[in-house]
N, C-alpha and C positions, 0 to 999 in steps of 0.2 A: 431779420424777421423770422420767427419760428412758424413753419408750415405744419398744420395738424395733419397727421397721417391716418389713413383709414385702418380699421382693424385688419383688413386683408393685407395691407402693406406691412403693418407691424408683424403679422404672422409670417409673411414671406421673408422679411428681414431676419426674424428670429430663426427661421428654418435654415437660412443661408449661414448665419453665424454658427449654428450647431454643426452644420456640415463642415465648416472650416475650423472647428475646434475653438471658437471664440465664445466660450460659455458665459462669461460675465456679460458680454453684449447681448447674448440671447436672453439671459435672465432679466436684464433691464427692460427689454421689449415685452417679455412675457408678463412682467409685473404690471406694465401699463395695460396689457390686454385683460388681465384679471380684474382690473378696475372697470374697464370698458364693458366687459362681458362676464360678469361674475358667475353666471349660470351655465357657461359654456364648458362642458367637460373636456372638449378637445384641447383647450388651452392648458388645463391641468395635466392632460396626457403629455403634451409637449414638454411641460415643466418636469414631469417625471422622467421623460427620456433624457433631458439635459442633466438632471441629478444622477441618473443611472450611469451616463457616460463619464461623469466625474468621479464615480465610485462612492457617491453619497447615498448609501443604501437606505438609511432611515428616511431621508427627505424624499427619495424616489418613491418609497412605499407610501408615504403620506399623500403624495400627489396622485399616485395611481388610485388609491382608495377614494380620494376626493373626486376624481373623474368618474369613478363608478357610482358614487353617491349621487352625483349630479345627473348621470344618465345610466340608471341601473339596468336598463334593458338593452344597452348597447353592447352586444356580445363581443365585439372586436376588442373593446377595452379589457373585458374580463379575460379574453383569450391571451392577449399579450402579457397581462399581469400574471396569469396563472403559469404560463410558460416560463416566465422569469423566476417566479417563486420556485418552480421545479429545479431550475439551474442552481438556485441557492440552497437546495436541499430541503426546502420547506414544503414537503409534498402534501402534508395534511391540509395546509392552507390553500395550496393549489387546487386540491380536490374540491374544496368548497366552491371555488369559482367555476370549475368545470361542471359541477352539479347545477349551478345557477344557469349556465349556458344551456345545458340539456333540459332544464325545466322550461326554458323558452323555446328551444328547438330540439325535441327529443331524438330526431334523426340526424343530428349534426355529427357526422362520422369522425371528423378530426377531433372534436371534443371527447367523443367516446374513447378514441385511441389514446389521446393524451391523458385522460383521466386514468385509464388502466396502466399507462406507463408510470404515472405518479404512484398509483396504488401499489404497484410492484416494488416500490422503494419503501414500503411501510410493512407493518406486521400482516397486512392483508395480501401479501405477495401470493400465497397459494391460490386464493380465489382469483386474483388478477391474472395469473398465468392461465387458469382454466378459461376465463372469459376471453382472453386474447386468442386462445386456440380456437374458440367458437367463432370469434370475429374474423380470424384469418380464413376459416372455412367458408364463412358467409361472404367474404370479399376476397376471393382468391387472387385478384389482380391488384389489390392494394398492398403492394409488397412491403411497405413500411411496417405493417403489422407483423408479418412473418419474420422479417429481419430482426425486429426488436425482440420478438419472442425467442428467436434463436440465440440472441445475445444473452437473454436471461437464463435460458436453459444451459448455456455454456458456463455462466457464473455459478449455477447450481450443480455443476459437474454432471449434468444430464447430457453428456457429449454426443452420444449416438442419436438422440432426438434432435439436437442442434444440426448435426450433419444431414439427417434426412430432410429437415425443414429447409435448409439451404439448397439442397438438391431440388426440392420441389419448386422453390422460387426460380431457380435457374432453368428448370424444364419449361417454365412459362415465359421467362425473360432471360435468355441466354447471355445478355450483356450487362446484367445487373451487377454493378461493381461491388456494392456492399455485400451481396450474397456470396460473391467469389471470395471476398476477404474472410467472411465468417467461415465459409466452408474450408478454406485453406488452413486457417488457424485451428479449426476444430479437428481436421484430419491430422495435423501435426500433434496436437495435444492428446488425441486419442491413441497415439502410437501407430497409426496407420501410415502407409507410404504417402508422403506429403510434398515431395519436391515438385512434382508436376502441378498439383493444385496451387502451390505457392507461386510457381512461375507464371501460371495463367492469371492469378490475381495480380501479380506484379506487372504483367503486360497491360492489364487494364488500368493500373494505378502505379506507374513506374517510379514515382517519387515517394512512395510510401515507405518510410524508414522502418516502421515496425515490421512490415512484411520482409524487408531485406534482412533485418536481424533474425527473424524466424527462419528464413531460408538458410542463413549461415549456420544457425544452430542445428537445423535438420541435416545439413551436410556433415557436420561433426558427428552427429548421432548415427549417420550412415557410414562412418569410418573415413570420411573425406575431410579431415581437419584443414588441410591446405586449401581446399576449395572454400570452406567456411571463412577462413581468414581472408582469402582473396575477395570474397563477396563484401566483407566489411571494409576492406581497404578501398575497394572501388566505390562503395557508398560514401565514404568520407572524402574521396576525391571529388565526388559530385556534390556533396553537401558538407563542406568543411565546417559549417556552424553547428553541426549535430553534436552537441555537448555530450549527450548520453552515449553516443556511438564510440567515443574514445575509451570510455570505461568498459563497454561491452567487448571491444576488440582486445584491450589489454588483458581482461580476465580470460578471454578465450585463448589468447596466446599463452598465458601463464599456465592454464589448466591442460593445454594440449602439448606444449613444447617445452615447458619449464620456465624458470624465472628469467633467464638471460634474454634481453632485448624486448621484454614484454611491453615496455612503455615508450618505445621509440616514436610512435605516432604523436604522443603528447609532446615530446621534446621537439619534434619537427614543427608542429603547429605553433608552439610557444616561441620558437626561434623566429618565426615569421610574424607572429602577433604577440609580442611580449606583454602588451597591455590587456590581454584577455584574462581578466582576473578570475572569472568563474572557472575557466579551464585550469588555471594555475592552482587554485584551491582544491579542485577535484583531483588533480595529479598529486598534489601534496598529501591529500588524505589517503590515496591509494598507496603512494610510496611509503607512508608511515607504517602501513601494515606489513609491507614486504621488506623494506630496507631500513626502517627505523625512523625515529623522530628527528634525529640529526639531519638525515637526508631530506626530510620534509621541510625543515627550516631552511636548508640550502636552496631548495626549489622556490620556496616562498620569498627568499631574499633576492631572487633574480628578477623580481617584477618591477623594479624601479620605485622612485619616490611616491608616485601617485598610487601605487598598490597599497600603501599604508593607509590610504583613505577609504579603502574598500572594506566593508564590514566583514565579509566572508574571509578575506585574507587575514584580517585581524583575528577573527575567530580561530582560524587554522593555526596561526602563530601562537595564540594564547593556549590552545589545546596542546600543541606539541611542547611548548615550554613547561606546561603543567606536568605532562607525562615524563619529562626529563628532570622533574623536581626543581625547576628554576621558578619557584613559586612567586617571588617578588616581581619578576619580569612579567609573568603570566597575569598576575593580579592587575598590574598597570594597564594591560590591554583589555582585560575583562571589564575594567571600570569604564571603558569607552563604549561598551556594547549595550544595547537595549535587549536584555535577555528575555524580556516578555514578548518580544516581537516574533520569535521563531522558536519552535521546538528544538532545533539544533543548538541554538544559543543556550536555551534553558538546560538541555542535557549536558553540554560542555561545562557550564558554570556550576551546576550541582555536582558534577564529577570533580571539578576543581575544589569545591568546598569540602567534599568528602575526603579527597587526598590530603587536604590541609587540616582535617579533623575538626572542622567547624560545624559540628552536627546540629547545634541549635539553629544556626542559619540555614542549614539544609532544610529543616522542617518548616521554618518560617517562610523562606523564599519559595520553597516547593509548594506550599499550600497556596501562596499567592499566584503561582503559575497555573496551578490546577483550576483556579477560579476562572481562568480564561476559557475553559472548555468544560463547563459544569455538567454537560450531558455525557462526557467521556466518549464522544464520537470520533475524535481525531487520534493522533499518536501521542498527545501530551501525557496521557495516563501512563503509557508504557515508558516514556522517557523520565518521568518524575518519581512515580511511586517506588521503584527499586532503590532509589537513593534515600527516600524517606524511610524505607524499611531498614536500611543500614543504620541510619541516624537513630531510629527508635531503639534498635538493639544496643547500640553503643551507649545510649543514654539510659538504658534500663527503663524505657518509657513503657508503661503498662498498655498503651494503645497498640503496641506491636502484636499482642495476642489477638486483638480484634482484626488487625491487618492480615496476619499470616499464620497465626497460631492454631486456629481451629483444625482439628485432625481431618475434617471433611474436605479441606482444600487440596489434600494430596490423596488420591485414590488409586488403587491398583486393581486390574481386572485380568483374569485368566481367560483368554478366548481361544486357547489351543483346540478346544473341542469344536469350535466353529470354523477352524482352519485345518481341516484334515490333510490338506496337501500343502503344508507350509514349506516343504522342500521345493515344490513347484513354484511357490511365491519367491523363494530365495533365488532360484534359477532365473526367473523373470526379472527380478531386480538387478541381478549381476549383469545382465545384458544391457541394462540401462546405464550402467556406470562406465561411460565411454571415456571419461577424462583420466589423465595421468596424475594430475596434481589437485590439491585442494583449491576451492574458490578463494578469492582474495578477501572478500568482505564478510566471510562467515566464520563460525566458531570452530570449524573442522581443523584439526592438526594431525597430519599423518594419515590422510585418507582422501576420499572423493565424495562428491555430492551430485545427485542428479540435477539436471538443469530445467526440466520441464515441470509442469504441474502434475504431480504423480497421480492424484486421484482422478484425473481426467483420462488416464490411460485405460483403454477399453478391454485390456486382457482380463480373462476370467479370474485368475488368482487375485489380481489387484481389486477388481470389483467385488469379489467375495469378502475381501478384507474391509473395503469401504462400508459395506452393509453391516458387518459386525461392529465396526467402530461407531457407526451412527447410533446404534443401540446403547453402547457404552457411554457415549457423550450425553445422550438423553438421560441416562441413569445418573451420571455425575451431576448434571444440572439439577435434576429433581431432588438430589440428596444434599444440596448445598444448604447452609444456614439461611435463616429468614432474610428477605430482601432488606437492603440498607442503602439508601440513595447516596450516602457519603463514601461508600466502599467501592474500590475500582472493579471488583468482580460482582459483589452482591448487589450493586446498584444497576447492573445491566438487566434489560428485559429478558425474560426466559422463554417466551412462547416459541420462538424459532431460533435456529442457528444455521450457520453454514461453515464449511471449511474455507478459511481465508488463505491458506497456503498448505502445500503438502510436498514432501520430498523424501528421498532415501539417502542414508549415509552408510558408507562402507569404510570402516577403519581397519588398518592392518597393524602389525606389531609396533607397539609404542604409541599408537594413535590415541587421541582423546579429543574431547570438546573443551575448549577454554570456557570458563564460567561467563555466562551472558544472560541476557533477557530478550524477550520478543516484544516488539512494539506494535505489531499489526494483528494481535489476537487478544482474546480474553482468557482462553484456555490453551495450554500447550501440552506436549505429549512426547512419549517415546514408546515405540512398539518393537519388540525384539524378535527378529526373524532367524538369525543364526549367530552363534556365540562360540568363541574359542574355548578349548578345554580349560585354559588357565582361569577363565572367568567362572566357569561352571564348577570347578573343583572346590574342595573344602578349604584349600589354602586361601582362596579368595575371601573367606570370612575374616581372615586376619588382615590382609593387606588391601582388601576391597578393590582389587584391580578390575578395571572395566565397569565399576559401579556408577550409578547415577547419584550425584550429590545435589541436593536441593537446599537452597538458602545460603550457599557459600558464595560471597561476592567475588568479583574478578580479582585475581591474585595481585595485579599491579596496584590495586587500591590500598593494599596493605592494611586491611581492617582488623586482621587477627580473628575474625569471626569464623566459627566452624559451621559445617552444614547443620541444618535443623533436622535433616533426615537423609540417610543413605539407603539406597534401594538396590538390592542385588538383581541383576538382569536374569531373566529366565525366558527361554524360547516360548513364544505365545503370550507373554505378559505385556499388558498395556499399562502405562503410568500416565495419569492426568494430573495437572497442577496449574495454578494461575500463571498466566504469561508474564506477569510482573515479578515473579519470583526468580531470583538468581538460580542458575543451574549449570552444571557441567559434568564431566566424567573423569575418572581416573585412568591413566595409561594401563596397558596390559601387555603381557608377553605372548607373542606368537599367535598365529591363526587370524581369524576374521570376525569382526563384530559388525553385523549387518542389521540395520534398523530402518524403520519408517518413522517419520515424524510429521506432525501437522499442527496448525493453529486453528482455533475455532473462534469465530466472531458471533456473539449472541445478538439476534435481531438485527443483523447488519445486512442491508440490501443496497 
């Protein structure tokens, strides 16, 4: 005999099922509840929670919105939904719900804070930061406001303000763990002594791996590379599942001590856990850059039979086979992969199609992949458009002129008059080049690269440079052709911009940049601080030694395409160009080629 259960019993049973991960059972009871109490928004809210836990975003949104329609003045419903929308990156939609909460309760402090945190991820960021500063002053013991404001200031390279704000929080709350973290990272990034703040932050948060990696890097930059390596070794002893840590340690060893033995930690871990496929594919990718693709295939082949069922192992094998021109074997593996599910898959497959000169397919499949991110907010743009550009040029497609041909896409600026102490800048940068070798995963060949975020360094010469560069970037953006929503650069909003990465490169005799692209910016750059005589002399006009080559694809792709423009470096010259454009440099004889480089993201918050 069936016993009818009360709505309260059904709700309790549904709640238990959700807690235990039995979502089908939960949905069955929630469906009954919706029939019994169709006007109860709480039931819709529970249904939204269940769909959210299952990753069913559209169904979760539908039920959150139904709950709010049923009980529009229930601010807790709106608050939960708005917070979740913010985590999805849908900040404008979140703001609508925060505004509705504040219409009901104008003094609701958490809604005010969360609204401003969402607003700071939109073009309204400048106003949001101003309001957060006022709110932090009005509520000096609501440390969430000041801590979030400090994080935003760090992101905007306003590092000294972030430091002062974190110190202010700690003066009122000396045990505030988040403020300690922000202060330590800010002190490190600003170029100030940071070992002690980092140690203090770690004492408060001893399992924080980001802090340990930063402390290791700070030790290297203080000239204590052995200490830095020891810190990472100890971190991996205590957290052997820290996948990223293996790569950080290998790169640090390679850059400080040379190539020998840089990957021993990978090998030890894989000998103990041969079925850790994510670590194996990461090791193979690293080894392919240092020791070649034959070595990468050897590493991948040691993973056992079940490794062949792992999509990232398959991808790594397919990529190495393609680079070794074993195209039939590579194609068989690519055929098993869903290249639309990951930018890494897409990039590898388009590279394979380019190497096999199937340019019509590059354009067709590339456009299909671009449709997965129509707003261009992720890295898909940077992974796909460079290969489409190659295909268009090889096919004499007239659309290439639209994509890369406009002269305004490549601009040079002479800012030497704004940098009267450029030698002081050069000396400052040289002190930051503490490594002996080039980084593993970058384009540098025969030189070194700084490891920190350069433009957050508080030294006067660097900040003078940053101010001059901001003006040039603004001018570059303002001179671009008319907006075009289908274009990777012209489709980006133009109101605001920020530096999404910044670093310095020091090349010595024979050094160069392999041709490459940047996936985390809209605009990329080169600024020349010091140059060898061989680059500045007249003979360079003939052999173009040390010159910047724009539009020339990676040599291993064997496209036969020449640069669309070659630019002679000059001290004080800035070059700006689209991040999706292939670029590299020619080797040079003797001396030092010292540059700064950065990427710009337009309206990226």
